[in-house]
N, C-alpha and C positions, 0 to 999 in steps of 0.2 A: 254416455259417460265412459271414460276409459277405466279399466279395472285390471288389477293384478290378480293373476291366477297362480296359486302356489301348490305344488305337489309335495306336501310335507314328507311322505315316505321316501322320496328321492333325495331330500336334503342331506348333505354330508357335513354340515356345520362348518364349512370353510370360511364363512363370514364375509365373502366378497360383496354380497349385496349390502351388508351393513356399512362397509367401508365406502361403497360407491354411492349409496342413497340412504344416509342415516335418518333422514326425515321420514322415510317410508318403511324401513326395515329395522328390526332389532333381532337379538338372539336370546333364547331362553338361558338362564343362568345354569340350570342343572345339566344340560346336554349340548348347548350351543346351537340347537336347531333354530332356524329363522322364524321370525314372527313378522307378519305383515301389519304394520301400524296404520297404514292408509290403504285400504283395499281399492279405493277410488282416489288415486293421487291427484293433488292439485296440479294445474297446468304447468306451474313453474318447476315441478319436480319430474316431469315426464322425460326429459333428456337423461336425467340421472337414473330413472327407472329403466329406460331402454338400455343404458350401459350396464346396469346390474343384471338384466336379463342376459345380455351378451357375455358377461364374464362368469356367470354361474357355472361352476365346473360340473354340476350334476344335472344341468338343464331342468331345474325344478321350478323355474319361474317363467311366466309368460305375461306379456302386456297385451290385453285385448283392447284395441283402439277403435273408437266409434266416431 
């Protein structure tokens, strides 16, 4: 199963992941740090997750594909 790995301390709360893959990511209200809603994203969301990983300015996301 494919899974999202998120390095929370690296997150700078830019929100790019949320804008790119809102089905998989959200942000905490208090500080804007990302939240992974689907640690094992559905197949139909994988392209969006790959894009979110690519645009993350802090390189806090990784998609481990199996």
